[in-house]
PDB file of N, CA, C and O in Angstrom:
ATOM      1  N   MET A   1     -37.541 -63.274  67.819  1.00  0.00           N
ATOM      2  CA  MET A   1     -37.972 -63.286  66.435  1.00  0.00           C
ATOM      3  C   MET A   1     -39.491 -63.153  66.395  1.00  0.00           C
ATOM      4  O   MET A   1     -40.192 -63.803  67.170  1.00  0.00           O
ATOM      5  N   PRO A   2     -39.998 -62.322  65.503  1.00  0.00           N
ATOM      6  CA  PRO A   2     -41.445 -62.210  65.378  1.00  0.00           C
ATOM      7  C   PRO A   2     -42.018 -63.454  64.721  1.00  0.00           C
ATOM      8  O   PRO A   2     -41.349 -64.127  63.937  1.00  0.00           O
ATOM      9  N   SER A   3     -43.275 -63.746  65.057  1.00  0.00           N
ATOM     10  CA  SER A   3     -43.944 -64.871  64.418  1.00  0.00           C
ATOM     11  C   SER A   3     -44.271 -64.500  62.983  1.00  0.00           C
ATOM     12  O   SER A   3     -44.203 -63.326  62.618  1.00  0.00           O
ATOM     13  N   ASP A   4     -44.626 -65.485  62.160  1.00  0.00           N
ATOM     14  CA  ASP A   4     -44.987 -65.223  60.768  1.00  0.00           C
ATOM     15  C   ASP A   4     -46.140 -64.232  60.671  1.00  0.00           C
ATOM     16  O   ASP A   4     -46.205 -63.449  59.724  1.00  0.00           O
ATOM     17  N   ALA A   5     -47.053 -64.261  61.646  1.00  0.00           N
ATOM     18  CA  ALA A   5     -48.215 -63.379  61.615  1.00  0.00           C
ATOM     19  C   ALA A   5     -47.824 -61.919  61.818  1.00  0.00           C
ATOM     20  O   ALA A   5     -48.534 -61.025  61.357  1.00  0.00           O
ATOM     21  N   THR A   6     -46.713 -61.661  62.496  1.00  0.00           N
ATOM     22  CA  THR A   6     -46.330 -60.279  62.747  1.00  0.00           C
ATOM     23  C   THR A   6     -45.115 -59.845  61.947  1.00  0.00           C
ATOM     24  O   THR A   6     -44.671 -58.705  62.078  1.00  0.00           O
ATOM     25  N   SER A   7     -44.569 -60.725  61.123  1.00  0.00           N
ATOM     26  CA  SER A   7     -43.398 -60.376  60.323  1.00  0.00           C
ATOM     27  C   SER A   7     -43.758 -59.336  59.286  1.00  0.00           C
ATOM     28  O   SER A   7     -44.866 -59.334  58.750  1.00  0.00           O
ATOM     29  N   ALA A   8     -42.811 -58.445  59.005  1.00  0.00           N
ATOM     30  CA  ALA A   8     -43.020 -57.431  57.971  1.00  0.00           C
ATOM     31  C   ALA A   8     -42.984 -58.101  56.604  1.00  0.00           C
ATOM     32  O   ALA A   8     -42.219 -59.040  56.383  1.00  0.00           O
ATOM     33  N   SER A   9     -43.806 -57.618  55.699  1.00  0.00           N
ATOM     34  CA  SER A   9     -43.808 -58.111  54.322  1.00  0.00           C
ATOM     35  C   SER A   9     -42.532 -57.677  53.633  1.00  0.00           C
ATOM     36  O   SER A   9     -41.875 -56.731  54.066  1.00  0.00           O
ATOM     37  N   ALA A  10     -42.184 -58.362  52.569  1.00  0.00           N
ATOM     38  CA  ALA A  10     -40.982 -58.011  51.807  1.00  0.00           C
ATOM     39  C   ALA A  10     -41.068 -56.554  51.379  1.00  0.00           C
ATOM     40  O   ALA A  10     -42.095 -56.129  50.851  1.00  0.00           O
ATOM     41  N   GLY A  11     -40.030 -55.797  51.593  1.00  0.00           N
ATOM     42  CA  GLY A  11     -39.985 -54.389  51.207  1.00  0.00           C
ATOM     43  C   GLY A  11     -40.601 -53.442  52.222  1.00  0.00           C
ATOM     44  O   GLY A  11     -40.426 -52.229  52.100  1.00  0.00           O
ATOM     45  N   GLU A  12     -41.306 -53.943  53.207  1.00  0.00           N
ATOM     46  CA  GLU A  12     -41.934 -53.097  54.220  1.00  0.00           C
ATOM     47  C   GLU A  12     -40.896 -52.751  55.287  1.00  0.00           C
ATOM     48  O   GLU A  12     -40.132 -53.609  55.729  1.00  0.00           O
ATOM     49  N   THR A  13     -40.881 -51.492  55.690  1.00  0.00           N
ATOM     50  CA  THR A  13     -39.942 -51.099  56.744  1.00  0.00           C
ATOM     51  C   THR A  13     -40.710 -50.772  58.005  1.00  0.00           C
ATOM     52  O   THR A  13     -41.890 -50.423  57.958  1.00  0.00           O
ATOM     53  N   GLY A  14     -40.052 -50.883  59.098  1.00  0.00           N
ATOM     54  CA  GLY A  14     -40.674 -50.584  60.385  1.00  0.00           C
ATOM     55  C   GLY A  14     -39.653 -50.765  61.481  1.00  0.00           C
ATOM     56  O   GLY A  14     -38.490 -51.067  61.213  1.00  0.00           O
ATOM     57  N   PRO A  15     -40.075 -50.584  62.697  1.00  0.00           N
ATOM     58  CA  PRO A  15     -39.143 -50.757  63.809  1.00  0.00           C
ATOM     59  C   PRO A  15     -38.513 -52.142  63.794  1.00  0.00           C
ATOM     60  O   PRO A  15     -39.182 -53.144  63.541  1.00  0.00           O
ATOM     61  N   ARG A  16     -37.229 -52.176  64.067  1.00  0.00           N
ATOM     62  CA  ARG A  16     -36.520 -53.445  64.079  1.00  0.00           C
ATOM     63  C   ARG A  16     -35.881 -53.718  65.430  1.00  0.00           C
ATOM     64  O   ARG A  16     -35.215 -54.738  65.607  1.00  0.00           O
ATOM     65  N   GLY A  17     -36.078 -52.820  66.379  1.00  0.00           N
ATOM     66  CA  GLY A  17     -35.488 -53.010  67.687  1.00  0.00           C
ATOM     67  C   GLY A  17     -36.104 -52.067  68.699  1.00  0.00           C
ATOM     68  O   GLY A  17     -36.938 -51.225  68.367  1.00  0.00           O
ATOM     69  N   LEU A  18     -35.685 -52.223  69.911  1.00  0.00           N
ATOM     70  CA  LEU A  18     -36.190 -51.406  70.996  1.00  0.00           C
ATOM     71  C   LEU A  18     -35.005 -51.030  71.879  1.00  0.00           C
ATOM     72  O   LEU A  18     -34.226 -51.893  72.282  1.00  0.00           O
ATOM     73  N   ILE A  19     -34.874 -49.753  72.173  1.00  0.00           N
ATOM     74  CA  ILE A  19     -33.793 -49.283  73.037  1.00  0.00           C
ATOM     75  C   ILE A  19     -34.421 -48.840  74.354  1.00  0.00           C
ATOM     76  O   ILE A  19     -35.337 -48.018  74.375  1.00  0.00           O
ATOM     77  N   LEU A  20     -33.923 -49.387  75.430  1.00  0.00           N
ATOM     78  CA  LEU A  20     -34.390 -49.020  76.756  1.00  0.00           C
ATOM     79  C   LEU A  20     -33.255 -48.327  77.497  1.00  0.00           C
ATOM     80  O   LEU A  20     -32.089 -48.686  77.335  1.00  0.00           O
ATOM     81  N   ASP A  21     -33.596 -47.349  78.297  1.00  0.00           N
ATOM     82  CA  ASP A  21     -32.598 -46.605  79.057  1.00  0.00           C
ATOM     83  C   ASP A  21     -32.860 -46.812  80.540  1.00  0.00           C
ATOM     84  O   ASP A  21     -33.991 -46.669  81.005  1.00  0.00           O
ATOM     85  N   PHE A  22     -31.821 -47.146  81.269  1.00  0.00           N
ATOM     86  CA  PHE A  22     -31.953 -47.289  82.709  1.00  0.00           C
ATOM     87  C   PHE A  22     -30.627 -46.946  83.357  1.00  0.00           C
ATOM     88  O   PHE A  22     -29.573 -47.416  82.928  1.00  0.00           O
ATOM     89  N   ALA A  23     -30.686 -46.139  84.373  1.00  0.00           N
ATOM     90  CA  ALA A  23     -29.531 -45.829  85.213  1.00  0.00           C
ATOM     91  C   ALA A  23     -28.375 -45.185  84.474  1.00  0.00           C
ATOM     92  O   ALA A  23     -27.229 -45.610  84.623  1.00  0.00           O
ATOM     93  N   GLY A  24     -28.660 -44.170  83.682  1.00  0.00           N
ATOM     94  CA  GLY A  24     -27.599 -43.376  83.106  1.00  0.00           C
ATOM     95  C   GLY A  24     -26.979 -43.895  81.835  1.00  0.00           C
ATOM     96  O   GLY A  24     -25.915 -43.425  81.432  1.00  0.00           O
ATOM     97  N   VAL A  25     -27.619 -44.858  81.191  1.00  0.00           N
ATOM     98  CA  VAL A  25     -27.071 -45.359  79.930  1.00  0.00           C
ATOM     99  C   VAL A  25     -27.168 -44.271  78.865  1.00  0.00           C
ATOM    100  O   VAL A  25     -26.160 -43.920  78.252  1.00  0.00           O
ATOM    101  N   LEU A  26     -28.346 -43.743  78.640  1.00  0.00           N
ATOM    102  CA  LEU A  26     -28.547 -42.665  77.676  1.00  0.00           C
ATOM    103  C   LEU A  26     -28.865 -41.338  78.363  1.00  0.00           C
ATOM    104  O   LEU A  26     -28.730 -40.276  77.755  1.00  0.00           O
ATOM    105  N   THR A  27     -29.275 -41.394  79.589  1.00  0.00           N
ATOM    106  CA  THR A  27     -29.606 -40.184  80.335  1.00  0.00           C
ATOM    107  C   THR A  27     -28.432 -39.820  81.238  1.00  0.00           C
ATOM    108  O   THR A  27     -27.383 -40.464  81.212  1.00  0.00           O
ATOM    109  N   SER A  28     -28.628 -38.794  82.020  1.00  0.00           N
ATOM    110  CA  SER A  28     -27.560 -38.406  82.946  1.00  0.00           C
ATOM    111  C   SER A  28     -27.399 -39.458  84.038  1.00  0.00           C
ATOM    112  O   SER A  28     -28.296 -40.265  84.286  1.00  0.00           O
ATOM    113  N   ASP A  29     -26.270 -39.431  84.664  1.00  0.00           N
ATOM    114  CA  ASP A  29     -25.943 -40.361  85.738  1.00  0.00           C
ATOM    115  C   ASP A  29     -26.901 -40.130  86.912  1.00  0.00           C
ATOM    116  O   ASP A  29     -27.036 -38.993  87.362  1.00  0.00           O
ATOM    117  N   PRO A  30     -27.564 -41.164  87.417  1.00  0.00           N
ATOM    118  CA  PRO A  30     -28.551 -40.983  88.483  1.00  0.00           C
ATOM    119  C   PRO A  30     -27.947 -40.789  89.874  1.00  0.00           C
ATOM    120  O   PRO A  30     -28.680 -40.510  90.823  1.00  0.00           O
ATOM    121  N   ARG A  31     -26.641 -40.930  90.012  1.00  0.00           N
ATOM    122  CA  ARG A  31     -26.053 -40.869  91.353  1.00  0.00           C
ATOM    123  C   ARG A  31     -26.268 -39.541  92.055  1.00  0.00           C
ATOM    124  O   ARG A  31     -26.485 -39.518  93.266  1.00  0.00           O
ATOM    125  N   GLU A  32     -26.214 -38.429  91.323  1.00  0.00           N
ATOM    126  CA  GLU A  32     -26.413 -37.131  91.978  1.00  0.00           C
ATOM    127  C   GLU A  32     -27.829 -37.029  92.545  1.00  0.00           C
ATOM    128  O   GLU A  32     -28.010 -36.521  93.652  1.00  0.00           O
ATOM    129  N   ALA A  33     -28.827 -37.498  91.812  1.00  0.00           N
ATOM    130  CA  ALA A  33     -30.201 -37.491  92.328  1.00  0.00           C
ATOM    131  C   ALA A  33     -30.322 -38.399  93.545  1.00  0.00           C
ATOM    132  O   ALA A  33     -31.002 -38.056  94.512  1.00  0.00           O
ATOM    133  N   GLN A  34     -29.669 -39.551  93.500  1.00  0.00           N
ATOM    134  CA  GLN A  34     -29.692 -40.463  94.650  1.00  0.00           C
ATOM    135  C   GLN A  34     -29.037 -39.812  95.867  1.00  0.00           C
ATOM    136  O   GLN A  34     -29.559 -39.893  96.979  1.00  0.00           O
ATOM    137  N   HIS A  35     -27.891 -39.166  95.649  1.00  0.00           N
ATOM    138  CA  HIS A  35     -27.203 -38.492  96.753  1.00  0.00           C
ATOM    139  C   HIS A  35     -28.058 -37.366  97.333  1.00  0.00           C
ATOM    140  O   HIS A  35     -28.127 -37.201  98.551  1.00  0.00           O
ATOM    141  N   ALA A  36     -28.702 -36.599  96.470  1.00  0.00           N
ATOM    142  CA  ALA A  36     -29.558 -35.507  96.945  1.00  0.00           C
ATOM    143  C   ALA A  36     -30.719 -36.051  97.773  1.00  0.00           C
ATOM    144  O   ALA A  36     -31.061 -35.483  98.810  1.00  0.00           O
ATOM    145  N   TRP A  37     -31.326 -37.148  97.321  1.00  0.00           N
ATOM    146  CA  TRP A  37     -32.425 -37.748  98.080  1.00  0.00           C
ATOM    147  C   TRP A  37     -31.920 -38.228  99.433  1.00  0.00           C
ATOM    148  O   TRP A  37     -32.573 -37.995 100.450  1.00  0.00           O
ATOM    149  N   CYS A  38     -30.776 -38.890  99.465  1.00  0.00           N
ATOM    150  CA  CYS A  38     -30.209 -39.364 100.729  1.00  0.00           C
ATOM    151  C   CYS A  38     -29.995 -38.205 101.696  1.00  0.00           C
ATOM    152  O   CYS A  38     -30.350 -38.293 102.871  1.00  0.00           O
ATOM    153  N   ARG A  39     -29.414 -37.125 101.194  1.00  0.00           N
ATOM    154  CA  ARG A  39     -29.190 -35.959 102.053  1.00  0.00           C
ATOM    155  C   ARG A  39     -30.520 -35.412 102.581  1.00  0.00           C
ATOM    156  O   ARG A  39     -30.609 -35.010 103.741  1.00  0.00           O
ATOM    157  N   SER A  40     -31.555 -35.398 101.730  1.00  0.00           N
ATOM    158  CA  SER A  40     -32.857 -34.872 102.162  1.00  0.00           C
ATOM    159  C   SER A  40     -33.499 -35.750 103.234  1.00  0.00           C
ATOM    160  O   SER A  40     -34.332 -35.277 104.006  1.00  0.00           O
ATOM    161  N   GLU A  41     -33.117 -37.019 103.285  1.00  0.00           N
ATOM    162  CA  GLU A  41     -33.652 -37.957 104.275  1.00  0.00           C
ATOM    163  C   GLU A  41     -32.737 -38.093 105.492  1.00  0.00           C
ATOM    164  O   GLU A  41     -33.012 -38.890 106.389  1.00  0.00           O
ATOM    165  N   GLY A  42     -31.644 -37.313 105.528  1.00  0.00           N
ATOM    166  CA  GLY A  42     -30.726 -37.378 106.650  1.00  0.00           C
ATOM    167  C   GLY A  42     -29.788 -38.578 106.605  1.00  0.00           C
ATOM    168  O   GLY A  42     -29.274 -39.007 107.638  1.00  0.00           O
ATOM    169  N   LEU A  43     -29.565 -39.114 105.420  1.00  0.00           N
ATOM    170  CA  LEU A  43     -28.696 -40.276 105.239  1.00  0.00           C
ATOM    171  C   LEU A  43     -27.365 -39.853 104.632  1.00  0.00           C
ATOM    172  O   LEU A  43     -27.244 -38.765 104.068  1.00  0.00           O
ATOM    173  N   ALA A  44     -26.386 -40.709 104.752  1.00  0.00           N
ATOM    174  CA  ALA A  44     -25.119 -40.482 104.054  1.00  0.00           C
ATOM    175  C   ALA A  44     -25.393 -40.502 102.550  1.00  0.00           C
ATOM    176  O   ALA A  44     -26.266 -41.247 102.106  1.00  0.00           O
ATOM    177  N   PRO A  45     -24.675 -39.707 101.756  1.00  0.00           N
ATOM    178  CA  PRO A  45     -24.941 -39.635 100.318  1.00  0.00           C
ATOM    179  C   PRO A  45     -24.964 -40.983  99.592  1.00  0.00           C
ATOM    180  O   PRO A  45     -25.716 -41.136  98.630  1.00  0.00           O
ATOM    181  N   GLY A  46     -24.182 -41.945 100.012  1.00  0.00           N
ATOM    182  CA  GLY A  46     -24.137 -43.233  99.327  1.00  0.00           C
ATOM    183  C   GLY A  46     -25.022 -44.310  99.927  1.00  0.00           C
ATOM    184  O   GLY A  46     -24.907 -45.476  99.549  1.00  0.00           O
ATOM    185  N   ALA A  47     -25.905 -43.949 100.855  1.00  0.00           N
ATOM    186  CA  ALA A  47     -26.718 -44.951 101.552  1.00  0.00           C
ATOM    187  C   ALA A  47     -27.646 -45.725 100.618  1.00  0.00           C
ATOM    188  O   ALA A  47     -27.779 -46.943 100.742  1.00  0.00           O
ATOM    189  N   TRP A  48     -28.279 -45.028  99.695  1.00  0.00           N
ATOM    190  CA  TRP A  48     -29.207 -45.699  98.764  1.00  0.00           C
ATOM    191  C   TRP A  48     -28.462 -46.726  97.923  1.00  0.00           C
ATOM    192  O   TRP A  48     -28.899 -47.870  97.798  1.00  0.00           O
ATOM    193  N   ARG A  49     -27.359 -46.322  97.359  1.00  0.00           N
ATOM    194  CA  ARG A  49     -26.561 -47.228  96.519  1.00  0.00           C
ATOM    195  C   ARG A  49     -26.055 -48.421  97.331  1.00  0.00           C
ATOM    196  O   ARG A  49     -26.064 -49.553  96.847  1.00  0.00           O
ATOM    197  N   ALA A  50     -25.621 -48.169  98.547  1.00  0.00           N
ATOM    198  CA  ALA A  50     -25.146 -49.262  99.393  1.00  0.00           C
ATOM    199  C   ALA A  50     -26.263 -50.255  99.688  1.00  0.00           C
ATOM    200  O   ALA A  50     -26.036 -51.464  99.700  1.00  0.00           O
ATOM    201  N   ALA A  51     -27.473 -49.745  99.925  1.00  0.00           N
ATOM    202  CA  ALA A  51     -28.603 -50.640 100.196  1.00  0.00           C
ATOM    203  C   ALA A  51     -28.917 -51.508  98.982  1.00  0.00           C
ATOM    204  O   ALA A  51     -29.315 -52.663  99.134  1.00  0.00           O
ATOM    205  N   LEU A  52     -28.742 -50.965  97.786  1.00  0.00           N
ATOM    206  CA  LEU A  52     -29.015 -51.734  96.566  1.00  0.00           C
ATOM    207  C   LEU A  52     -27.898 -52.698  96.204  1.00  0.00           C
ATOM    208  O   LEU A  52     -28.159 -53.832  95.802  1.00  0.00           O
ATOM    209  N   ALA A  53     -26.669 -52.257  96.343  1.00  0.00           N
ATOM    210  CA  ALA A  53     -25.551 -53.020  95.798  1.00  0.00           C
ATOM    211  C   ALA A  53     -24.777 -53.847  96.821  1.00  0.00           C
ATOM    212  O   ALA A  53     -24.143 -54.838  96.461  1.00  0.00           O
ATOM    213  N   GLU A  54     -24.824 -53.453  98.083  1.00  0.00           N
ATOM    214  CA  GLU A  54     -23.976 -54.118  99.068  1.00  0.00           C
ATOM    215  C   GLU A  54     -24.739 -54.923 100.108  1.00  0.00           C
ATOM    216  O   GLU A  54     -24.242 -55.947 100.578  1.00  0.00           O
ATOM    217  N   HIS A  55     -25.914 -54.490 100.469  1.00  0.00           N
ATOM    218  CA  HIS A  55     -26.703 -55.198 101.477  1.00  0.00           C
ATOM    219  C   HIS A  55     -27.329 -56.440 100.831  1.00  0.00           C
ATOM    220  O   HIS A  55     -27.990 -56.313  99.801  1.00  0.00           O
ATOM    221  N   PRO A  56     -27.143 -57.629 101.402  1.00  0.00           N
ATOM    222  CA  PRO A  56     -27.689 -58.853 100.780  1.00  0.00           C
ATOM    223  C   PRO A  56     -29.198 -58.796 100.538  1.00  0.00           C
ATOM    224  O   PRO A  56     -29.675 -59.240  99.494  1.00  0.00           O
ATOM    225  N   GLU A  57     -29.947 -58.255 101.494  1.00  0.00           N
ATOM    226  CA  GLU A  57     -31.396 -58.160 101.310  1.00  0.00           C
ATOM    227  C   GLU A  57     -31.728 -57.124 100.237  1.00  0.00           C
ATOM    228  O   GLU A  57     -32.655 -57.320  99.451  1.00  0.00           O
ATOM    229  N   GLY A  58     -30.988 -56.042 100.203  1.00  0.00           N
ATOM    230  CA  GLY A  58     -31.199 -55.046  99.153  1.00  0.00           C
ATOM    231  C   GLY A  58     -30.952 -55.626  97.774  1.00  0.00           C
ATOM    232  O   GLY A  58     -31.701 -55.347  96.838  1.00  0.00           O
ATOM    233  N   ARG A  59     -29.916 -56.423  97.642  1.00  0.00           N
ATOM    234  CA  ARG A  59     -29.621 -57.075  96.359  1.00  0.00           C
ATOM    235  C   ARG A  59     -30.727 -58.049  95.976  1.00  0.00           C
ATOM    236  O   ARG A  59     -31.111 -58.135  94.810  1.00  0.00           O
ATOM    237  N   ARG A  60     -31.242 -58.791  96.973  1.00  0.00           N
ATOM    238  CA  ARG A  60     -32.321 -59.735  96.699  1.00  0.00           C
ATOM    239  C   ARG A  60     -33.583 -58.993  96.247  1.00  0.00           C
ATOM    240  O   ARG A  60     -34.246 -59.400  95.293  1.00  0.00           O
ATOM    241  N   LEU A  61     -33.904 -57.900  96.944  1.00  0.00           N
ATOM    242  CA  LEU A  61     -35.085 -57.117  96.587  1.00  0.00           C
ATOM    243  C   LEU A  61     -34.970 -56.542  95.176  1.00  0.00           C
ATOM    244  O   LEU A  61     -35.932 -56.564  94.407  1.00  0.00           O
ATOM    245  N   TYR A  62     -33.801 -56.035  94.848  1.00  0.00           N
ATOM    246  CA  TYR A  62     -33.582 -55.462  93.517  1.00  0.00           C
ATOM    247  C   TYR A  62     -33.748 -56.532  92.439  1.00  0.00           C
ATOM    248  O   TYR A  62     -34.398 -56.293  91.421  1.00  0.00           O
ATOM    249  N   ALA A  63     -33.165 -57.704  92.660  1.00  0.00           N
ATOM    250  CA  ALA A  63     -33.289 -58.797  91.689  1.00  0.00           C
ATOM    251  C   ALA A  63     -34.737 -59.239  91.553  1.00  0.00           C
ATOM    252  O   ALA A  63     -35.200 -59.507  90.445  1.00  0.00           O
ATOM    253  N   ALA A  64     -35.457 -59.318  92.664  1.00  0.00           N
ATOM    254  CA  ALA A  64     -36.863 -59.731  92.618  1.00  0.00           C
ATOM    255  C   ALA A  64     -37.704 -58.724  91.841  1.00  0.00           C
ATOM    256  O   ALA A  64     -38.601 -59.111  91.092  1.00  0.00           O
ATOM    257  N   LEU A  65     -37.421 -57.444  92.014  1.00  0.00           N
ATOM    258  CA  LEU A  65     -38.132 -56.416  91.255  1.00  0.00           C
ATOM    259  C   LEU A  65     -37.845 -56.550  89.766  1.00  0.00           C
ATOM    260  O   LEU A  65     -38.765 -56.540  88.948  1.00  0.00           O
ATOM    261  N   GLU A  66     -36.579 -56.674  89.419  1.00  0.00           N
ATOM    262  CA  GLU A  66     -36.175 -56.736  88.010  1.00  0.00           C
ATOM    263  C   GLU A  66     -36.687 -57.978  87.300  1.00  0.00           C
ATOM    264  O   GLU A  66     -36.836 -57.961  86.078  1.00  0.00           O
ATOM    265  N   THR A  67     -36.958 -59.049  88.022  1.00  0.00           N
ATOM    266  CA  THR A  67     -37.445 -60.286  87.400  1.00  0.00           C
ATOM    267  C   THR A  67     -38.960 -60.441  87.532  1.00  0.00           C
ATOM    268  O   THR A  67     -39.515 -61.474  87.157  1.00  0.00           O
ATOM    269  N   GLY A  68     -39.624 -59.422  88.061  1.00  0.00           N
ATOM    270  CA  GLY A  68     -41.079 -59.447  88.154  1.00  0.00           C
ATOM    271  C   GLY A  68     -41.623 -60.260  89.306  1.00  0.00           C
ATOM    272  O   GLY A  68     -42.819 -60.550  89.338  1.00  0.00           O
ATOM    273  N   LYS A  69     -40.783 -60.634  90.253  1.00  0.00           N
ATOM    274  CA  LYS A  69     -41.228 -61.428  91.394  1.00  0.00           C
ATOM    275  C   LYS A  69     -41.685 -60.561  92.560  1.00  0.00           C
ATOM    276  O   LYS A  69     -42.204 -61.071  93.553  1.00  0.00           O
ATOM    277  N   LEU A  70     -41.493 -59.252  92.438  1.00  0.00           N
ATOM    278  CA  LEU A  70     -41.837 -58.319  93.503  1.00  0.00           C
ATOM    279  C   LEU A  70     -42.369 -57.043  92.870  1.00  0.00           C
ATOM    280  O   LEU A  70     -41.791 -56.535  91.910  1.00  0.00           O
ATOM    281  N   ALA A  71     -43.458 -56.529  93.402  1.00  0.00           N
ATOM    282  CA  ALA A  71     -44.034 -55.276  92.903  1.00  0.00           C
ATOM    283  C   ALA A  71     -43.206 -54.095  93.385  1.00  0.00           C
ATOM    284  O   ALA A  71     -42.541 -54.173  94.419  1.00  0.00           O
ATOM    285  N   GLN A  72     -43.248 -53.002  92.633  1.00  0.00           N
ATOM    286  CA  GLN A  72     -42.476 -51.804  92.973  1.00  0.00           C
ATOM    287  C   GLN A  72     -42.814 -51.295  94.363  1.00  0.00           C
ATOM    288  O   GLN A  72     -41.913 -50.956  95.130  1.00  0.00           O
ATOM    289  N   ALA A  73     -44.106 -51.235  94.704  1.00  0.00           N
ATOM    290  CA  ALA A  73     -44.508 -50.716  96.014  1.00  0.00           C
ATOM    291  C   ALA A  73     -43.940 -51.570  97.141  1.00  0.00           C
ATOM    292  O   ALA A  73     -43.485 -51.035  98.152  1.00  0.00           O
ATOM    293  N   GLU A  74     -43.960 -52.891  96.979  1.00  0.00           N
ATOM    294  CA  GLU A  74     -43.397 -53.779  98.001  1.00  0.00           C
ATOM    295  C   GLU A  74     -41.895 -53.552  98.137  1.00  0.00           C
ATOM    296  O   GLU A  74     -41.363 -53.491  99.245  1.00  0.00           O
ATOM    297  N   ARG A  75     -41.231 -53.430  97.018  1.00  0.00           N
ATOM    298  CA  ARG A  75     -39.782 -53.208  97.026  1.00  0.00           C
ATOM    299  C   ARG A  75     -39.447 -51.887  97.699  1.00  0.00           C
ATOM    300  O   ARG A  75     -38.493 -51.812  98.472  1.00  0.00           O
ATOM    301  N   ASN A  76     -40.229 -50.833  97.411  1.00  0.00           N
ATOM    302  CA  ASN A  76     -39.989 -49.531  98.024  1.00  0.00           C
ATOM    303  C   ASN A  76     -40.078 -49.615  99.542  1.00  0.00           C
ATOM    304  O   ASN A  76     -39.208 -49.110 100.251  1.00  0.00           O
ATOM    305  N   ARG A  77     -41.130 -50.254 100.035  1.00  0.00           N
ATOM    306  CA  ARG A  77     -41.307 -50.370 101.489  1.00  0.00           C
ATOM    307  C   ARG A  77     -40.170 -51.174 102.123  1.00  0.00           C
ATOM    308  O   ARG A  77     -39.632 -50.777 103.157  1.00  0.00           O
ATOM    309  N   ALA A  78     -39.810 -52.279 101.521  1.00  0.00           N
ATOM    310  CA  ALA A  78     -38.762 -53.130 102.083  1.00  0.00           C
ATOM    311  C   ALA A  78     -37.397 -52.450 102.025  1.00  0.00           C
ATOM    312  O   ALA A  78     -36.598 -52.587 102.952  1.00  0.00           O
ATOM    313  N   THR A  79     -37.122 -51.723 100.949  1.00  0.00           N
ATOM    314  CA  THR A  79     -35.848 -51.029 100.839  1.00  0.00           C
ATOM    315  C   THR A  79     -35.783 -49.869 101.832  1.00  0.00           C
ATOM    316  O   THR A  79     -34.728 -49.610 102.413  1.00  0.00           O
ATOM    317  N   ALA A  80     -36.890 -49.178 102.029  1.00  0.00           N
ATOM    318  CA  ALA A  80     -36.923 -48.091 103.013  1.00  0.00           C
ATOM    319  C   ALA A  80     -36.586 -48.634 104.396  1.00  0.00           C
ATOM    320  O   ALA A  80     -35.887 -47.976 105.168  1.00  0.00           O
ATOM    321  N   ALA A  81     -37.070 -49.811 104.708  1.00  0.00           N
ATOM    322  CA  ALA A  81     -36.778 -50.409 106.013  1.00  0.00           C
ATOM    323  C   ALA A  81     -35.277 -50.663 106.181  1.00  0.00           C
ATOM    324  O   ALA A  81     -34.749 -50.562 107.288  1.00  0.00           O
ATOM    325  N   LEU A  82     -34.596 -50.990 105.090  1.00  0.00           N
ATOM    326  CA  LEU A  82     -33.148 -51.212 105.156  1.00  0.00           C
ATOM    327  C   LEU A  82     -32.389 -49.914 105.445  1.00  0.00           C
ATOM    328  O   LEU A  82     -31.310 -49.934 106.036  1.00  0.00           O
ATOM    329  N   LEU A  83     -32.960 -48.803 105.025  1.00  0.00           N
ATOM    330  CA  LEU A  83     -32.291 -47.511 105.174  1.00  0.00           C
ATOM    331  C   LEU A  83     -32.454 -46.910 106.564  1.00  0.00           C
ATOM    332  O   LEU A  83     -31.681 -46.036 106.956  1.00  0.00           O
ATOM    333  N   GLY A  84     -33.447 -47.368 107.306  1.00  0.00           N
ATOM    334  CA  GLY A  84     -33.625 -46.884 108.665  1.00  0.00           C
ATOM    335  C   GLY A  84     -35.065 -46.584 108.991  1.00  0.00           C
ATOM    336  O   GLY A  84     -35.878 -46.360 108.093  1.00  0.00           O
ATOM    337  N   PRO A  85     -35.391 -46.577 110.272  1.00  0.00           N
ATOM    338  CA  PRO A  85     -36.790 -46.396 110.695  1.00  0.00           C
ATOM    339  C   PRO A  85     -37.342 -45.002 110.393  1.00  0.00           C
ATOM    340  O   PRO A  85     -38.559 -44.822 110.352  1.00  0.00           O
ATOM    341  N   HIS A  86     -36.471 -44.014 110.180  1.00  0.00           N
ATOM    342  CA  HIS A  86     -36.955 -42.655 109.921  1.00  0.00           C
ATOM    343  C   HIS A  86     -37.261 -42.413 108.442  1.00  0.00           C
ATOM    344  O   HIS A  86     -37.793 -41.357 108.100  1.00  0.00           O
ATOM    345  N   VAL A  87     -36.939 -43.365 107.552  1.00  0.00           N
ATOM    346  CA  VAL A  87     -37.200 -43.191 106.118  1.00  0.00           C
ATOM    347  C   VAL A  87     -38.650 -43.572 105.834  1.00  0.00           C
ATOM    348  O   VAL A  87     -39.087 -44.668 106.183  1.00  0.00           O
ATOM    349  N   ALA A  88     -39.384 -42.677 105.210  1.00  0.00           N
ATOM    350  CA  ALA A  88     -40.798 -42.913 104.918  1.00  0.00           C
ATOM    351  C   ALA A  88     -40.981 -44.111 103.999  1.00  0.00           C
ATOM    352  O   ALA A  88     -40.258 -44.263 103.014  1.00  0.00           O
ATOM    353  N   ARG A  89     -41.938 -44.950 104.320  1.00  0.00           N
ATOM    354  CA  ARG A  89     -42.254 -46.126 103.491  1.00  0.00           C
ATOM    355  C   ARG A  89     -43.313 -45.767 102.469  1.00  0.00           C
ATOM    356  O   ARG A  89     -44.399 -46.345 102.469  1.00  0.00           O
ATOM    357  N   ARG A  90     -43.010 -44.830 101.608  1.00  0.00           N
ATOM    358  CA  ARG A  90     -43.998 -44.411 100.613  1.00  0.00           C
ATOM    359  C   ARG A  90     -43.801 -45.187  99.312  1.00  0.00           C
ATOM    360  O   ARG A  90     -42.751 -45.770  99.040  1.00  0.00           O
ATOM    361  N   ILE A  91     -44.842 -45.159  98.553  1.00  0.00           N
ATOM    362  CA  ILE A  91     -44.827 -45.865  97.263  1.00  0.00           C
ATOM    363  C   ILE A  91     -44.206 -44.999  96.217  1.00  0.00           C
ATOM    364  O   ILE A  91     -44.098 -45.408  95.061  1.00  0.00           O
TER     365      ILE A  91
END
C-alpha cells in the first residue's frame, strides 16, 4: 500500500500495479536458449536447468540470488563451476 504522501488524489488516475516477466511468463520459453547455450559449451542440453533445479548447491545459489543475498556475478561464477571446469566463469 502506498503511504499517504504518495497516494493518488481522488479522481486522479495512474499506475496501479507492476507486471514483471521472468522465465517465459509473458515472453517465449527460455529453455531453447538454455539448450543452445549448453550445446555451445559442450554440455548436455539440459545441464543448465539441472544445475539450477536439481543440484543442491545450484538451488542454494539461485535462492540466494533471488533474495538479494548473492550478487549476479558471484552466482554466475559459482554456477559455472557446477557445470564443469571447461565452462568460462564470465560475468
